[in-house]
C-alpha positions in Angstrom: -0.1 0.2 0.0 0.8 3.6 -0.2 1.9 5.9 2.4 -1.4 7.2 2.7 -3.0 4.3 2.7 -1.4 3.0 5.8 -2.1 6.0 7.6 -5.2 6.2 8.5 -4.9 2.1 9.6 -2.3 3.7 12.0 -4.4 6.6 13.3 -7.3 3.7 14.3 -5.0 1.9 16.5 -2.7 -0.6 13.9 0.4 -0.9 15.3 2.7 -3.1 13.1 3.3 -4.2 9.9 4.8 -8.1 8.8 6.1 -8.1 5.1 8.2 -10.9 3.9 10.6 -9.8 0.7 10.7 -13.6 0.9 13.8 -13.6 -1.5 16.4 -10.9 -2.1 18.0 -12.8 -5.0 16.6 -10.6 -7.7 16.5 -13.1 -10.3 14.6 -15.9 -8.0 12.3 -13.1 -6.9 11.4 -12.3 -10.7 10.9 -15.5 -11.3 8.2 -16.4 -8.7 6.6 -13.1 -8.6 5.4 -12.9 -12.0 2.2 -10.5 -11.9 0.3 -8.1 -9.6 2.5 -4.9 -7.5 4.3 -7.8 -5.4 6.1 -8.0 -8.6 8.1 -5.1 -8.6 10.9 -6.0 -6.2 11.7 -2.4 -4.8 8.5 -1.2 -4.0 8.4 -4.6 -1.9 11.3 -3.7 -0.3 10.4 -0.3 0.6 6.7 -1.7 2.1 8.2 -1.3 5.7 9.6 2.1 5.5 6.2 3.4 3.8 4.4 1.8 7.0 6.8 3.6 9.5 6.4 7.4 7.6 2.7 6.4 7.9 3.0 5.9 12.0 3.6 2.2 12.2 5.8 1.1 15.5 6.2 -2.4 14.9 7.9 -3.8 11.6 8.6 -7.8 10.8 10.5 -8.6 7.7 12.0 -12.1 6.8 13.2 -14.5 3.9 11.7 -17.5 2.8 14.9 -19.8 3.3 14.5 -22.5 0.2 14.2 -20.2 -2.7 18.4 -19.1 -2.7 21.3 -19.6 -1.3 20.8 -19.0 2.5 24.1 -17.3 3.5 23.1 -14.9 1.1 19.5 -14.7 2.1 20.6 -14.2 5.7 23.6 -11.4 4.4 20.5 -9.5 3.1 17.8 -10.0 5.8 20.5 -8.6 8.3 21.7 -5.9 6.2 17.9 -4.6 5.4 17.6 -4.7 9.1 20.2 -3.1 10.3 19.4 -0.1 7.9 15.6 -0.2 9.2 17.4 0.2 12.6 19.1 3.4 11.3 16.5 4.8 9.7 13.1 4.0 11.0 14.8 4.3 14.6 11.6 4.8 16.6 10.5 1.7 15.2 10.5 -2.1 17.1 12.2 -4.3 13.8 11.6 -8.5 14.0 13.0 -11.0 12.1 11.2 -14.0 10.7 13.1 -17.0 9.1 10.7 -19.6 7.9 11.8 -22.2 6.1 10.1 -23.8 3.3 7.8 -26.8 3.9 5.8 -29.4 1.9 3.4 -26.8 0.5 0.2 -27.1 -1.8 1.7 -27.1 -4.9 4.0 -29.4 -4.0 7.0 -26.9 -4.8 10.7 -28.3 -3.7 12.9 -26.1 -2.2 16.0 -25.1 -4.2 18.3 -24.8 -1.3 18.1 -26.3 2.1 18.9 -24.7 5.6 19.5 -27.9 8.0 18.8 -27.1 11.5 22.0 -26.9 12.2 22.6 -24.2 10.2 19.2 -22.7 11.3 20.2 -22.7 14.6 23.6 -21.3 13.4 21.9 -18.5 11.7 19.7 -17.6 14.4 22.7 -17.3 17.3 24.7 -14.8 14.5 21.5 -12.6 14.2 21.5 -12.4 17.9 25.2 -11.5 18.0 24.9 -9.1 15.5 21.7 -7.5 16.0 21.2 -7.6 19.6 18.2 -5.3 19.6 15.8 -6.9 16.9 13.0 -9.7 17.5 13.7 -13.0 16.3 10.0 -14.8 15.3 9.9 -18.5 15.2 7.1 -20.4 12.9 4.9 -23.7 13.8 6.7 -24.8 10.4 9.5 -26.0 13.1 9.2 -29.2 15.1 8.3 -28.7 18.5 11.8 -30.6 20.2 14.0 -27.7 17.5 11.7 -25.0 18.6 12.0 -25.6 22.5 15.5 -26.1 22.0 16.0 -22.6 20.2 14.0 -20.3 22.7 17.2 -20.1 24.7 19.1 -18.7 22.0 17.5 -15.6 22.1 13.9 -16.2 20.5 11.4 -13.6 21.6 8.3 -14.5 19.8 6.5 -17.7 18.3 3.8 -18.7 16.6 1.5 -21.3 18.0 -1.9 -22.8 17.1 -1.4 -21.7 13.4 -3.9 -22.1 10.3 -2.4 -22.2 7.1 -5.5 -22.9 5.1 -7.2 -19.6 3.9 -10.2 -19.0 6.5 -8.9 -21.3 8.7 -9.6 -18.9 11.8 -12.7 -18.1 11.1 -14.1 -20.3 8.8 -14.8 -17.4 6.0 -14.9 -18.5 2.9 -15.8 -22.4 3.3 -19.0 -22.1 1.0 -16.8 -20.7 -1.9 -13.8 -23.4 -2.2 -11.3 -23.3 -4.9 -8.1 -23.9 -6.1 -5.9 -21.0 -8.2 -3.7 -21.6 -10.7 -1.4 -18.5 -12.2 -4.0 -16.3 -11.0 -7.2 -18.0 -12.5 -10.2 -19.5 -10.2 -10.3 -23.3 -10.6 -13.6 -24.8 -9.5 -13.3 -28.1 -6.7 -15.4 -30.9 -8.0 -17.9 -32.7 -5.5 -16.5 -35.1 -3.8 -12.6 -33.6 -3.9 -10.1 -34.2 -0.9 -10.1 -29.9 0.1 -13.7 -30.7 1.1 -13.1 -32.9 3.8 -12.1 -31.8 7.3 -11.5 -28.0 7.5 -12.3 -27.7 3.9 -9.5 -25.9 2.2 -5.9 -27.0 1.3 -2.9 -25.4 3.7 -0.5 -23.1 2.2 1.8 -25.1 3.8 2.4 -27.5 6.5 2.6 -27.3 10.4 5.5 -29.1 12.4 4.4 -28.1 16.2 0.8 -28.6 16.4 0.8 -27.3 20.1 -1.9 -25.3 21.7 -0.6 -22.0 22.5 -1.1 -23.0 26.1 1.0 -26.1 25.4 3.4 -23.5 24.1 3.3 -21.0 26.8 3.6 -23.9 29.6 7.2 -24.8 28.0 8.3 -21.2 27.7 7.2 -20.8 31.4 9.1 -24.5 32.3 12.7 -23.1 30.6 12.2 -20.2 33.0 11.0 -17.6 31.0 7.4 -15.6 31.1 5.3 -16.2 28.7 3.3 -13.3 27.3 -0.4 -14.9 25.7 -2.8 -12.7 24.2 -6.1 -14.1 23.3 -6.7 -12.4 20.9 -3.6 -13.8 18.8 -1.7 -16.6 18.3 1.2 -15.2 18.7 3.4 -16.0 22.3 6.3 -13.8 23.4 9.0 -15.0 25.6 
């Protein structure tokens, strides 16, 4: 959105914006983003700045590891965060490090980021950017998430749904697939009609409830902040 479009949202009380560049590799970005406003790499890169200028005071950025070389992505993400800290200094900045998991469309990651490398990356970011928040999603398995908390994780998602309308049920009466931006109606009896109704964007690895995750955070000696209106947990 334009800065002017973000401003009334900030004035109404919205204070945080999360927008992932997904990949900082311009060639890969152009390949994966083929149409719409999101196609413009520079426009998306500057989104957090426009939101900040409009009054937002929490800015979340991230890379989706698996689309390009993870080391180059990590360096670019860190540089982006450092730039925001210098130029949007009134805002809190958070980084998210999601890894590609099995998802709708059966897309296979081009690059791998192992558990060991993810751990190394989190430690490096915590040392390089001690003031940023580090976000860990439910894409990661429970045991790994529990082990990473003491390394500097400040926010974890829990009880997540990745299927459209997963939290509210909205849209279940109009289920469909999209192929290259075009709606493809589902045949009667298609698998997507079962259970929750819509296909997940990606698979969840940690399926614990928010209360269970909060209990684990407490067991590790941290005080969790759990908000009923959100699935975010802050340690």
